[in-house]
C-alpha positions, 0 to 999 in steps of 0.5 A: 535896807536890803536886810529889812526886805529879806526879813519882810519876805521871811516873816511874811513867808512864815505868816503864810505858811502858818496860814496854809498849815492851820487852814489845812488842819481846820479843813481836815477837822471839818471833814472829819466831824461830818462836813456840812453844817445843819443850815447847809443841809437845811439849804440843800434839802430846800433846793432839792424840793424846789428842783423836784417841784420844778421837774414836777411842773415841767412834766405836767407841761409836757403832758398838756403840750402832747394833749394840744398836739393831739387835738390839733392833729386830730382836728387836721385829720377830721377836716381835710376840706375845711383846712384846704378852703381856709388857706385860699 
């Protein structure tokens, strides 16, 4: 019975060793031939485009917020008496 376990452990060790060695070789080949596939490059380009659109939208929103702040501040500076009467 003990011999069966030993043979099983040795066999499993050999299988795992071959899998690790094979995986290492495949990764080396993939890195050497260019790394990423065309579909991965397409997906990354699409993600980059989406991030650029989000950044552009946030920049536009920032400009709008600054404009609104300017309008509000100008309104307060122009009418100090009206703001005092509204608060009471």
